[in-house]
KEKE-3310 file (N, C-alpha, C; in steps of 0.2 Angstrom, whole numbers, plus 5000, padded with zeros to 4 digits):
npx = (5004:5006:4998:4992:4978:4967:4967:4962:4967:4981:4982:4987:4995:5010:5024:5038:5052:5062:5075:5085:5100:5099:5097:5087:5083:5081:5068:5062:5060:5049:5039:5041:5035:5023:5017:5018:5010:4998:4995:5001:5015:5032:5046:5063:5074:5090:5101:5119:5125:5110:5115:5122:5117:5107:5106:5107:5101:5092:5078:5080:5076:5066:5057:5058:5062:5078:5088:5091:5103:5112:5113:5119:5121:5126:5118:5104:5097:5095:5088:5087:5082:5073:5065:5059:5052:5044:5034:5030:5016:5017:5031:5040:5049:5059:5068:5069:5080:5086:5097:5091:5080:5083:5089:5079:5068:5077:5078:5087:5096:5107:5108:5100:5089:5084:5085:5074:5064:5062:5058:5047:5031:5017:5014:5023:5032:5037:5044:5052:5067:5077:5089:5081:5085:5090:5080:5072:5080:5083:5085:5083:5068:5064:5066:5056:5045:5045:5044:5034:5025:5026:5019:5020:5025:5021:5019:5024:5025:5036:5038:5037:5047:5058:5075:5091:5102:5096:5091:5077:5062:5056:5057:5059:5056:5039:5029:5030:5017:5008:5014:5014:4998:4998:5004:4994:4983:4989:4987:4974:4959:4954:4941:4931:4935:4932:4920:4906:4904:4894:4896:4888:4891:4891:4885:4870:4867:4855:4851:4846:4849:4859:4870:4866:4861:4852:4857:4866:4876:4885:4900:4904:4913:4911:4907:4915:4927:4921:4922:4933:4938:4932:4938:4951:4950:4944:4937:4928:4925:4912:4913:4899:4899:4895:4897:4910:4926:4934:4950:4950:4950:4963:4962:4947:4933:4927:4912:4908:4893:4879:4868:4855:4843:4854:4862:4854:4852:4868:4868:4856:4864:4875:4871:4859:4844:4839:4847:4858:4871:4878:4883:4882:4873:4879:4871:4875:4875:4870:4856:4847:4830:4822:4820:4822:4806:4808:4822:4832:4841:4849:4855:4845:4842:4842:4830:4819:4805:4798:4804:4802:4793:4800:4797:4796:4799:4797:4812:4816:4817:4828:4834:4822:4816:4825:4824:4812:4811:4820:4819:4825:4838:4850:4856:4863:4856:4861:4856:4857:4853:4850:4846:4839:4839:4835:4844:4832:4824:4830:4834:4821:4814:4824:4821:4807:4811:4818:4807:4800:4809:4813:4825:4841:4848:4850:4860:4860:4861:4865:4864:4871:4882:4888:4888:4901:4914:4926:4924:4911:4895:4888:4871:4867:4851:4841:4829:4831:4833:4840:4857:4869:4873:4888:4905:4918:4932:4928:4935:4935:4924:4917:4922:4917:4904:4908:4912:4900:4893:4902:4899:4884:4885:4893:4883)
npy = (4995:5010:5022:5036:5029:5039:5055:5066:5079:5081:5094:5108:5106:5107:5095:5091:5082:5071:5062:5048:5037:5025:5010:5009:5022:5027:5024:5034:5046:5041:5043:5055:5059:5057:5062:5075:5074:5075:5084:5094:5101:5098:5100:5094:5085:5080:5069:5066:5054:5047:5055:5045:5036:5039:5055:5071:5081:5071:5074:5087:5089:5082:5087:5101:5110:5116:5105:5103:5101:5103:5109:5122:5127:5138:5142:5143:5154:5160:5151:5136:5124:5128:5136:5127:5117:5126:5129:5115:5105:5091:5082:5070:5058:5046:5034:5027:5026:5015:5021:5035:5032:5029:5044:5051:5047:5051:5062:5069:5082:5083:5085:5092:5085:5077:5089:5095:5090:5091:5104:5103:5106:5100:5084:5067:5057:5040:5029:5016:5007:4994:4980:4964:4959:4971:4978:4969:4972:4974:4987:4995:4991:4996:5010:5013:5010:5019:5033:5030:5030:5044:5050:5059:5054:5044:5028:5021:5008:4995:4981:4964:4955:4950:4958:4971:4963:4953:4942:4938:4947:4957:4972:4977:4991:5000:5002:5014:5020:5017:5025:5037:5038:5037:5050:5058:5055:5060:5073:5077:5085:5087:5088:5081:5078:5071:5067:5052:5039:5029:5016:5008:4995:4983:4968:4959:4941:4930:4914:4899:4887:4877:4880:4886:4905:4920:4935:4948:4958:4967:4975:4982:4992:5006:5008:5006:5016:5024:5025:5022:5035:5042:5041:5046:5059:5061:5055:5044:5027:5017:5002:4992:4978:4968:4952:4952:4955:4965:4973:4980:4997:5005:5009:5008:5003:4986:4977:4961:4955:4944:4942:4951:4953:4950:4962:4972:4968:4973:4986:4992:4988:4997:5010:5011:5012:5027:5032:5039:5033:5037:5051:5051:5043:5032:5023:5015:5000:4986:4981:4964:4965:4954:4939:4921:4911:4900:4893:4880:4867:4856:4854:4857:4845:4839:4831:4821:4826:4840:4857:4862:4877:4892:4902:4919:4931:4949:4959:4967:4985:4994:5007:5013:5011:5015:5031:5033:5032:5041:5059:5071:5080:5073:5055:5060:5056:5048:5041:5027:5025:5013:5010:5006:5012:5028:5043:5052:5044:5037:5048:5053:5040:5042:5053:5051:5041:5048:5055:5043:5038:5045:5052:5061:5065:5058:5048:5045:5032:5023:5005:4999:5009:5007:4994:4984:4991:5003:5014:5027:5034:5047:5057:5069:5068:5078:5088:5101:5098:5090:5087:5088:5076:5066:5059:5048:5043:5030:5035:5047:5051:5049:5058:5070:5068:5065:5078:5086:5081:5084:5097:5099:5091:5100:5114)
npz = (4999:4995:4997:5006:5016:5021:5019:5026:5038:5038:5027:5026:5038:5048:5047:5055:5051:5056:5054:5058:5061:5052:5044:5039:5034:5022:5020:5025:5014:5009:5017:5018:5004:5005:5014:5010:4998:5005:5007:5019:5024:5025:5036:5036:5046:5051:5058:5061:5059:5050:5039:5034:5027:5018:5008:5011:5001:4995:5003:5004:4990:4989:5001:4997:5005:5015:5023:5041:5050:5059:5075:5075:5063:5051:5039:5044:5056:5072:5086:5082:5086:5094:5086:5075:5082:5088:5075:5071:5068:5071:5076:5069:5073:5062:5053:5071:5083:5093:5100:5103:5106:5120:5122:5121:5131:5144:5143:5136:5127:5118:5104:5088:5084:5098:5105:5098:5101:5116:5117:5109:5105:5100:5097:5098:5086:5084:5076:5076:5074:5072:5077:5080:5093:5100:5101:5110:5123:5138:5143:5131:5132:5145:5142:5132:5138:5148:5141:5137:5148:5152:5141:5131:5118:5104:5100:5083:5077:5082:5067:5066:5057:5042:5044:5042:5043:5038:5048:5054:5067:5080:5077:5064:5055:5053:5040:5028:5022:5034:5042:5038:5038:5052:5056:5049:5058:5070:5067:5067:5070:5087:5090:5095:5107:5124:5122:5123:5110:5102:5090:5078:5066:5050:5045:5051:5057:5055:5061:5052:5053:5063:5051:5041:5035:5037:5029:5023:5012:5019:5023:5033:5031:5032:5044:5051:5047:5053:5065:5068:5065:5074:5087:5084:5082:5095:5103:5115:5109:5107:5097:5089:5082:5068:5063:5053:5044:5048:5054:5072:5074:5080:5098:5101:5108:5104:5103:5099:5091:5083:5078:5077:5088:5097:5093:5099:5112:5116:5113:5121:5135:5133:5130:5141:5151:5153:5141:5143:5142:5131:5121:5106:5094:5080:5067:5060:5054:5045:5049:5049:5043:5044:5052:5055:5059:5066:5071:5068:5078:5072:5058:5043:5031:5015:5004:4997:4998:4997:5002:5018:5021:5024:5036:5041:5054:5060:5065:5078:5078:5078:5079:5078:5090:5101:5096:5100:5112:5117:5123:5126:5120:5119:5117:5103:5088:5074:5059:5045:5027:5016:5000:4984:4969:4962:4964:4969:4973:4984:4993:4996:5002:5014:5020:5024:5035:5043:5049:5053:5062:5072:5072:5071:5060:5043:5036:5018:5006:4990:4988:4977:4975:4987:4994:5000:4995:4995:4993:4994:4992:4997:5004:5016:5026:5032:5044:5038:5026:5011:5007:4997:4986:4989:4984:4988:4997:5011:5022:5020:5018:5030:5041:5036:5040:5055:5057:5055:5065:5076:5076:5078:5093:5100:5099)
capx = (5000:5008:4993:4987:4971:4965:4972:4962:4971:4987:4981:4990:5000:5017:5027:5045:5053:5067:5078:5091:5105:5096:5098:5077:5083:5078:5059:5058:5058:5041:5035:5040:5033:5016:5012:5017:5004:4991:4994:5009:5021:5038:5054:5067:5081:5095:5107:5125:5123:5108:5117:5127:5112:5104:5110:5104:5099:5086:5077:5080:5072:5057:5052:5058:5068:5086:5091:5093:5108:5116:5110:5123:5119:5124:5111:5097:5096:5092:5088:5084:5077:5064:5061:5055:5048:5037:5033:5029:5011:5019:5038:5039:5057:5059:5067:5069:5086:5087:5101:5088:5074:5086:5089:5072:5067:5081:5077:5095:5098:5114:5107:5096:5083:5081:5084:5067:5061:5062:5054:5039:5024:5015:5014:5029:5027:5043:5046:5057:5069:5083:5091:5077:5089:5091:5073:5070:5085:5080:5087:5076:5061:5063:5065:5050:5039:5047:5041:5024:5023:5026:5013:5022:5028:5017:5025:5022:5029:5039:5033:5041:5048:5065:5079:5093:5105:5093:5086:5069:5062:5051:5061:5059:5052:5032:5028:5030:5011:5005:5019:5009:4994:4999:5007:4989:4981:4989:4985:4966:4955:4952:4934:4926:4937:4929:4911:4905:4900:4893:4894:4886:4893:4891:4879:4868:4866:4850:4852:4840:4851:4869:4877:4864:4859:4849:4861:4867:4882:4886:4907:4905:4921:4908:4906:4921:4929:4917:4924:4941:4937:4929:4943:4957:4948:4946:4930:4927:4921:4911:4909:4897:4900:4892:4903:4914:4935:4939:4953:4949:4953:4967:4960:4941:4932:4924:4907:4906:4887:4879:4859:4849:4844:4863:4864:4849:4856:4871:4865:4854:4868:4880:4868:4856:4836:4839:4851:4863:4878:4882:4881:4879:4874:4880:4869:4880:4875:4865:4853:4841:4823:4819:4823:4815:4802:4811:4830:4833:4847:4851:4856:4839:4844:4840:4827:4815:4801:4797:4807:4796:4793:4804:4794:4801:4796:4800:4816:4816:4819:4834:4835:4818:4815:4827:4821:4804:4813:4824:4816:4829:4845:4857:4859:4862:4853:4863:4855:4860:4847:4853:4840:4841:4835:4840:4846:4827:4820:4834:4832:4812:4815:4829:4815:4801:4815:4820:4802:4798:4814:4815:4833:4843:4848:4850:4865:4859:4867:4863:4866:4877:4887:4891:4890:4909:4916:4932:4922:4904:4893:4882:4867:4863:4847:4840:4823:4833:4831:4846:4864:4871:4877:4897:4907:4923:4933:4924:4938:4935:4915:4916:4927:4912:4899:4909:4913:4895:4893:4904:4895:4879:4887:4894:4876)
capy = (5000:5016:5029:5037:5028:5044:5060:5072:5079:5084:5098:5115:5104:5107:5090:5093:5075:5071:5055:5046:5032:5018:5008:5011:5029:5029:5024:5040:5049:5040:5046:5064:5060:5054:5069:5082:5073:5075:5094:5095:5105:5095:5102:5089:5086:5072:5068:5067:5046:5047:5056:5041:5030:5044:5060:5078:5083:5068:5076:5094:5089:5081:5092:5107:5115:5114:5099:5106:5093:5103:5115:5128:5128:5146:5142:5144:5160:5161:5142:5131:5119:5130:5137:5120:5115:5131:5126:5109:5101:5085:5081:5061:5053:5040:5029:5030:5021:5012:5028:5041:5032:5032:5050:5055:5043:5052:5072:5072:5087:5083:5085:5093:5082:5078:5097:5100:5085:5094:5110:5103:5111:5095:5076:5067:5050:5038:5024:5011:5002:4992:4974:4961:4958:4978:4979:4966:4971:4976:4995:4996:4990:5000:5017:5014:5010:5026:5036:5030:5034:5050:5052:5064:5050:5040:5023:5017:4999:4992:4977:4957:4954:4953:4966:4971:4957:4945:4937:4940:4947:4962:4979:4981:5000:5000:5004:5023:5021:5017:5029:5043:5037:5039:5057:5062:5054:5066:5080:5077:5090:5085:5091:5076:5076:5070:5063:5048:5039:5021:5017:5001:4991:4975:4963:4952:4934:4926:4908:4896:4881:4878:4879:4893:4909:4924:4940:4953:4959:4975:4973:4985:4998:5011:5009:5005:5021:5031:5023:5025:5043:5047:5039:5050:5067:5061:5052:5037:5025:5011:4999:4987:4975:4961:4946:4956:4954:4970:4973:4984:5001:5007:5013:5007:4996:4981:4972:4957:4953:4939:4944:4958:4954:4952:4971:4976:4967:4975:4993:4993:4989:5002:5016:5011:5012:5032:5034:5043:5030:5039:5057:5051:5035:5031:5018:5012:4994:4986:4974:4962:4966:4948:4931:4911:4910:4896:4892:4874:4863:4853:4852:4853:4839:4838:4825:4822:4830:4849:4858:4867:4884:4897:4909:4924:4935:4954:4960:4975:4993:4995:5015:5017:5012:5020:5037:5033:5033:5049:5063:5075:5082:5067:5055:5064:5049:5048:5034:5025:5021:5009:5010:5004:5017:5034:5049:5053:5037:5036:5054:5050:5035:5045:5057:5048:5037:5053:5056:5038:5035:5051:5054:5070:5064:5050:5047:5040:5030:5017:4998:4998:5012:5005:4989:4981:4996:5005:5023:5028:5042:5049:5062:5069:5070:5083:5091:5106:5096:5086:5091:5088:5069:5067:5052:5048:5037:5029:5036:5055:5054:5049:5064:5073:5065:5069:5084:5089:5077:5087:5104:5096:5092:5108:5114)
capz = (5000:4994:4996:5012:5017:5026:5018:5030:5044:5034:5023:5029:5043:5048:5050:5056:5050:5059:5051:5061:5057:5054:5037:5038:5032:5015:5019:5028:5010:5004:5020:5015:4999:5006:5019:5006:4994:5007:5011:5023:5022:5028:5038:5037:5050:5049:5063:5057:5056:5046:5032:5031:5024:5013:5006:5012:4994:4994:5007:5000:4984:4990:5004:4995:5011:5018:5028:5047:5053:5067:5080:5075:5054:5048:5034:5048:5060:5078:5090:5076:5091:5097:5081:5073:5086:5087:5069:5071:5071:5074:5076:5068:5070:5057:5059:5078:5084:5101:5105:5102:5112:5126:5123:5123:5138:5148:5143:5134:5124:5114:5096:5085:5086:5105:5109:5097:5105:5120:5114:5104:5108:5100:5099:5096:5084:5084:5071:5079:5068:5074:5076:5085:5101:5103:5104:5118:5126:5146:5144:5126:5135:5149:5141:5129:5145:5152:5135:5136:5154:5152:5137:5124:5113:5102:5094:5078:5074:5076:5065:5066:5049:5041:5046:5036:5045:5036:5053:5056:5073:5081:5076:5060:5054:5052:5032:5026:5022:5038:5046:5035:5042:5060:5057:5048:5063:5076:5065:5064:5077:5094:5093:5099:5115:5130:5118:5122:5104:5100:5083:5074:5058:5049:5044:5057:5052:5058:5059:5051:5057:5064:5045:5036:5040:5033:5030:5018:5009:5022:5026:5040:5029:5033:5052:5055:5046:5056:5073:5069:5064:5081:5090:5083:5084:5103:5105:5117:5103:5107:5090:5090:5077:5067:5057:5046:5045:5047:5062:5076:5073:5088:5103:5099:5110:5100:5104:5095:5089:5077:5077:5077:5095:5100:5093:5102:5118:5117:5112:5128:5138:5132:5132:5147:5150:5150:5137:5145:5142:5126:5118:5101:5093:5075:5068:5053:5052:5041:5052:5046:5045:5046:5055:5054:5065:5072:5071:5071:5082:5070:5050:5037:5026:5007:5004:4992:4998:4996:5010:5023:5020:5028:5040:5043:5059:5060:5070:5080:5074:5084:5080:5079:5099:5102:5096:5103:5120:5119:5127:5126:5113:5118:5113:5093:5083:5065:5055:5039:5022:5012:4996:4978:4965:4959:4970:4972:4979:4990:4997:4997:5009:5019:5022:5029:5039:5047:5054:5058:5068:5076:5073:5069:5052:5040:5030:5014:5001:4986:4988:4972:4977:4995:4998:5001:4990:4997:4992:4996:4989:5002:5005:5022:5025:5040:5045:5036:5020:5010:5006:4989:4985:4989:4982:4990:5001:5015:5030:5019:5021:5039:5043:5033:5046:5061:5058:5055:5074:5080:5075:5083:5100:5103:5099)
cpx = (5006:5004:4991:4980:4965:4968:4969:4966:4978:4989:4982:4994:5006:5021:5036:5047:5061:5070:5084:5094:5103:5096:5090:5077:5078:5071:5057:5058:5052:5039:5034:5034:5023:5013:5014:5011:4999:4992:4999:5013:5028:5045:5057:5072:5085:5100:5114:5125:5118:5110:5121:5124:5109:5105:5105:5100:5094:5079:5075:5076:5064:5054:5052:5061:5073:5083:5095:5097:5113:5114:5114:5124:5121:5119:5104:5101:5093:5091:5086:5080:5070:5062:5057:5052:5041:5033:5028:5021:5012:5027:5037:5047:5056:5064:5070:5074:5083:5091:5096:5081:5076:5087:5083:5069:5070:5081:5082:5092:5104:5114:5103:5091:5080:5081:5077:5062:5058:5055:5048:5033:5017:5015:5021:5028:5035:5041:5051:5060:5076:5081:5084:5080:5091:5085:5070:5077:5083:5081:5081:5070:5059:5062:5058:5044:5040:5045:5033:5020:5023:5021:5014:5020:5022:5020:5022:5026:5033:5037:5038:5040:5055:5069:5084:5100:5102:5090:5079:5066:5058:5058:5062:5052:5045:5033:5029:5022:5008:5007:5012:5004:4993:4999:5000:4984:4980:4988:4977:4963:4952:4944:4928:4927:4932:4921:4912:4901:4899:4890:4893:4888:4892:4884:4875:4865:4863:4850:4846:4841:4857:4874:4873:4861:4855:4854:4860:4874:4885:4894:4909:4912:4917:4907:4913:4925:4926:4920:4931:4941:4938:4935:4948:4953:4945:4939:4933:4924:4918:4908:4906:4895:4898:4898:4905:4921:4938:4945:4952:4950:4957:4963:4950:4939:4927:4919:4906:4899:4885:4871:4856:4847:4850:4863:4860:4851:4861:4871:4862:4858:4874:4875:4862:4848:4836:4842:4857:4872:4881:4879:4880:4880:4874:4877:4871:4878:4870:4861:4847:4835:4819:4824:4821:4814:4805:4819:4830:4840:4850:4850:4848:4843:4840:4837:4822:4808:4800:4799:4799:4797:4796:4800:4798:4796:4799:4806:4815:4819:4822:4833:4829:4815:4819:4825:4815:4807:4817:4818:4819:4833:4849:4852:4860:4862:4856:4861:4856:4853:4850:4846:4842:4837:4839:4840:4837:4823:4824:4833:4824:4811:4819:4823:4811:4805:4816:4815:4801:4802:4816:4823:4835:4845:4849:4856:4863:4862:4863:4866:4872:4881:4892:4894:4897:4915:4920:4929:4913:4902:4885:4877:4866:4857:4844:4832:4826:4833:4839:4851:4865:4876:4885:4898:4914:4925:4930:4928:4936:4927:4914:4919:4920:4906:4900:4910:4905:4893:4894:4900:4889:4878:4886:4887:4873)
cpy = (5006:5023:5029:5035:5034:5050:5066:5072:5085:5091:5103:5113:5105:5100:5092:5083:5074:5062:5056:5038:5025:5015:5010:5018:5030:5027:5030:5044:5047:5043:5053:5064:5061:5060:5074:5082:5074:5082:5097:5098:5102:5096:5096:5090:5079:5074:5066:5057:5045:5049:5053:5038:5032:5053:5065:5080:5079:5072:5082:5092:5088:5087:5100:5115:5113:5109:5102:5099:5095:5111:5121:5127:5135:5148:5144:5148:5158:5153:5139:5126:5121:5132:5134:5117:5119:5130:5121:5107:5096:5083:5073:5060:5047:5039:5033:5026:5021:5019:5033:5041:5033:5037:5053:5053:5047:5061:5073:5078:5087:5084:5090:5091:5079:5085:5098:5095:5088:5101:5110:5104:5103:5087:5074:5060:5050:5031:5021:5008:5001:4985:4971:4962:4965:4980:4977:4968:4974:4984:4997:4996:4995:5008:5015:5012:5018:5032:5036:5031:5041:5054:5057:5061:5045:5036:5021:5011:4999:4984:4969:4954:4953:4960:4965:4965:4951:4941:4942:4941:4954:4969:4981:4987:4997:5004:5010:5023:5024:5021:5037:5043:5039:5045:5062:5062:5060:5074:5082:5081:5087:5087:5086:5072:5075:5067:5055:5044:5032:5021:5009:5000:4986:4975:4961:4947:4933:4916:4904:4889:4881:4879:4887:4899:4915:4930:4945:4954:4966:4970:4975:4991:5005:5011:5011:5011:5026:5029:5024:5032:5047:5045:5043:5057:5066:5058:5045:5032:5017:5006:4994:4983:4967:4958:4950:4955:4958:4970:4980:4988:5004:5011:5013:5001:4992:4977:4969:4957:4948:4941:4949:4961:4953:4958:4974:4977:4974:4985:4995:4994:4995:5010:5017:5013:5020:5036:5036:5039:5034:5048:5059:5043:5035:5025:5015:5005:4992:4978:4971:4964:4961:4943:4927:4915:4906:4894:4885:4871:4859:4855:4854:4850:4839:4832:4827:4825:4836:4850:4862:4874:4885:4903:4912:4927:4942:4954:4967:4979:4995:5002:5016:5015:5014:5029:5038:5034:5040:5054:5070:5077:5076:5062:5060:5058:5051:5039:5035:5023:5020:5008:5007:5008:5022:5038:5050:5050:5038:5044:5054:5046:5037:5049:5054:5045:5042:5053:5050:5036:5039:5051:5060:5071:5056:5052:5043:5039:5024:5012:4997:5003:5012:5001:4985:4984:5000:5015:5021:5033:5042:5056:5062:5072:5074:5087:5098:5104:5092:5089:5088:5080:5070:5060:5053:5042:5036:5034:5044:5057:5053:5052:5068:5073:5068:5074:5088:5086:5083:5094:5104:5097:5096:5112:5114)
cpz = (5001:4993:5003:5012:5018:5023:5025:5036:5042:5030:5028:5036:5042:5050:5050:5055:5052:5059:5055:5060:5059:5044:5032:5035:5028:5015:5022:5022:5008:5010:5021:5011:5001:5010:5013:5001:4998:5009:5013:5021:5026:5028:5038:5042:5051:5056:5057:5053:5051:5039:5029:5028:5019:5013:5010:5007:4992:4997:5004:4995:4986:4994:5003:5000:5011:5023:5033:5048:5060:5071:5078:5067:5053:5043:5037:5055:5067:5081:5086:5081:5092:5090:5077:5077:5086:5079:5066:5073:5077:5072:5075:5067:5068:5052:5066:5078:5091:5104:5105:5105:5118:5128:5125:5130:5144:5149:5141:5128:5118:5107:5095:5085:5091:5107:5106:5098:5111:5121:5111:5109:5107:5100:5094:5093:5082:5079:5072:5072:5072:5075:5083:5094:5104:5105:5110:5123:5132:5144:5139:5131:5139:5147:5134:5134:5147:5147:5135:5142:5154:5145:5132:5119:5109:5096:5087:5074:5084:5073:5065:5058:5051:5044:5041:5036:5041:5042:5053:5064:5074:5081:5069:5058:5051:5043:5031:5025:5030:5045:5045:5037:5049:5060:5055:5054:5068:5074:5065:5070:5080:5093:5095:5107:5121:5129:5118:5115:5104:5093:5081:5066:5057:5049:5049:5052:5058:5056:5056:5053:5059:5059:5042:5041:5035:5035:5023:5019:5013:5024:5031:5037:5035:5040:5056:5053:5050:5064:5073:5069:5070:5085:5089:5084:5092:5107:5110:5114:5105:5100:5093:5081:5073:5063:5053:5049:5046:5055:5067:5075:5083:5092:5104:5104:5106:5104:5100:5093:5084:5075:5078:5085:5099:5099:5099:5110:5121:5117:5119:5134:5139:5134:5137:5145:5149:5144:5138:5145:5135:5123:5111:5098:5085:5071:5062:5051:5049:5045:5049:5049:5048:5050:5055:5061:5071:5068:5073:5074:5078:5062:5048:5034:5020:5007:4998:4993:4997:5002:5011:5021:5023:5031:5043:5050:5057:5066:5075:5076:5079:5086:5081:5087:5104:5101:5098:5111:5121:5120:5125:5119:5112:5118:5105:5091:5074:5062:5048:5034:5017:5007:4990:4974:4964:4964:4971:4975:4984:4994:5000:5004:5015:5022:5027:5033:5045:5051:5056:5063:5073:5079:5070:5062:5049:5035:5024:5007:4997:4988:4982:4972:4985:4997:4994:4995:4997:4998:4994:4991:4992:5002:5012:5022:5034:5038:5040:5029:5017:5006:4999:4990:4985:4987:4986:4994:5006:5022:5028:5021:5028:5042:5040:5039:5053:5062:5058:5062:5078:5082:5079:5090:5105:5103:5104)
residu = (MET:THR:GLU:LEU:ALA:ALA:MET:THR:GLY:LEU:ALA:GLY:ARG:CYS:VAL:VAL:LEU:ALA:VAL:THR:GLY:SER:ILE:ALA:ALA:TYR:LYS:ALA:VAL:GLU:VAL:ALA:ARG:LEU:CYS:ILE:LYS:ALA:GLY:ALA:SER:VAL:LEU:PRO:MET:MET:THR:ALA:SER:ALA:ALA:ARG:PHE:VAL:GLY:PRO:VAL:THR:PHE:ALA:GLY:ILE:CYS:GLY:HIS:ALA:VAL:ALA:THR:ASP:MET:TRP:ASP:PRO:ALA:PHE:SER:GLY:GLU:MET:HIS:VAL:SER:MET:ALA:ALA:ARG:ALA:ASP:VAL:LEU:ALA:ILE:VAL:PRO:ALA:THR:ALA:ASP:VAL:LEU:ALA:ARG:LEU:ALA:HIS:GLY:ARG:ALA:ASP:ASP:LEU:VAL:THR:ALA:THR:ALA:LEU:CYS:ALA:ARG:GLY:PRO:ILE:LEU:VAL:ALA:PRO:ALA:MET:HIS:PRO:ARG:MET:TRP:LYS:HIS:PRO:ALA:THR:ARG:ARG:ASN:VAL:LYS:GLU:LEU:ARG:ARG:GLN:GLY:ARG:VAL:VAL:PHE:CYS:GLY:PRO:LEU:LYS:GLY:PRO:VAL:ALA:SER:GLY:GLU:ARG:GLY:MET:GLY:ARG:MET:GLN:GLU:PRO:ALA:ALA:ILE:ALA:ARG:ALA:ILE:ALA:ALA:LEU:CYS:ALA:PRO:ARG:ASP:LEU:GLU:GLY:MET:ARG:ILE:VAL:VAL:THR:ALA:GLY:PRO:THR:ARG:GLU:PRO:ILE:ASP:PRO:VAL:ARG:TYR:LEU:GLY:ASN:ARG:SER:SER:GLY:LYS:MET:GLY:PHE:ALA:ILE:ALA:ALA:ARG:ALA:GLN:VAL:ARG:GLY:ALA:HIS:VAL:ASP:LEU:VAL:ALA:GLY:PRO:VAL:ALA:GLN:ALA:THR:PRO:PRO:GLY:VAL:VAL:ARG:HIS:ASN:VAL:GLU:THR:ALA:LEU:ASP:MET:GLN:ASN:ALA:LEU:TRP:SER:LEU:LEU:GLY:ASP:ASP:LEU:SER:GLY:ALA:ASP:ALA:LEU:VAL:MET:ALA:ALA:ALA:VAL:ALA:ASP:PHE:ARG:PRO:ALA:VAL:SER:ARG:THR:ALA:LYS:ILE:LYS:LYS:THR:ALA:ALA:GLU:PRO:GLU:PRO:LEU:VAL:LEU:VAL:HIS:ASN:PRO:ASP:LEU:ILE:GLY:GLU:ILE:GLY:ALA:ARG:ARG:LEU:GLY:ALA:ARG:PRO:VAL:LEU:VAL:ALA:PHE:ALA:LEU:GLU:THR:GLY:ASP:ASP:ALA:LEU:VAL:ILE:ASP:TYR:ALA:LYS:LYS:LYS:LEU:VAL:THR:LYS:ASN:VAL:ASP:TRP:ILE:VAL:ALA:ASN:ALA:SER:HIS:GLU:SER:LEU:GLY:ARG:ARG:THR:ASN:ARG:ILE:CYS:MET:VAL:SER:ALA:GLN:GLY:ALA:SER:PRO:PHE:GLU:HIS:GLY:LYS:LYS:GLU:ASP:LEU:ALA:ASP:LYS:ILE:LEU:THR:ARG:LEU:ALA:GLU:LYS:LEU:ARG:ALA)
# end
């Protein structure tokens, strides 16, 4: 993967990229390129040992800025570590050697990188890269623990895999795209700080017998994107997930469910009878409307006789019963309306659902433009009307939904 999965957050931001002396230093060039592509300004700095692995001219060419290599460089005026730290929205140390981790942990300021870290006003991201035995060493483990305790440093990696010596183990630097995404996450607005948000995602499966079930084609990607971006923007996020293969976003509390009744129980457990358990609920899950009236305990066998008809009953209307219980403005309720047909039909259905479910707004989308895709095309429908349809990556659309949610919560 060579592109940022979510570009939101880096546009207009300043990233100070500090490169230290590891064979993985060449990968920092790609980190710089990705951040610049996402709209960030990247100010490069390098330690003397880093320059042995990749030339400063390379970073100057990619970033369009002279490379700072020394606190006393005559090409830069004033207190360079102070001015660079003041400009940085994020200080990213890529790669971060065992030596620089040790000096950061002990508050050393004996070169430009560590002095800038002491002055940094924003978050510091480190992407460790070293031999597995160095990563496992008790001194390194102690330094990592201390940096995490201080709370100023965010770790991105390392990974388990092959290293320069040809050996395998924990110590390989995280890939550039993942590092760039982590930098973007640190640049995201914290407009949901302190908010409690419940998100549902994926399908439900309604068992016919121990082998078969009724389900739908939802991948859960939209709901997972909303949960991931809400956590990055400062919210405490509970994700109620149907059976999907998506990885749990970092920092998100996941609650796995199978059926609509399972999801109903999970939601009421999280929200409470008075709905005070969350500031907002984003109902992105594709909950099955029906379930078999009887779920067989043994597999239904194929016989010569005509199969018995499958009798269905209604599942509970999860967002509808929560909307009916809500008396005040909280929690803010956001529902999804997945429909077939043209734009007019999709919006018309969403407008009806807005009233019957008693929600704040509906995210309307068509099944052929959403299910299983990395992108979506949505329209947000509220009592004030329908917004124009927007097409984009689900991560970017998640941010648009959350920006509107943050505005509603502040109001």
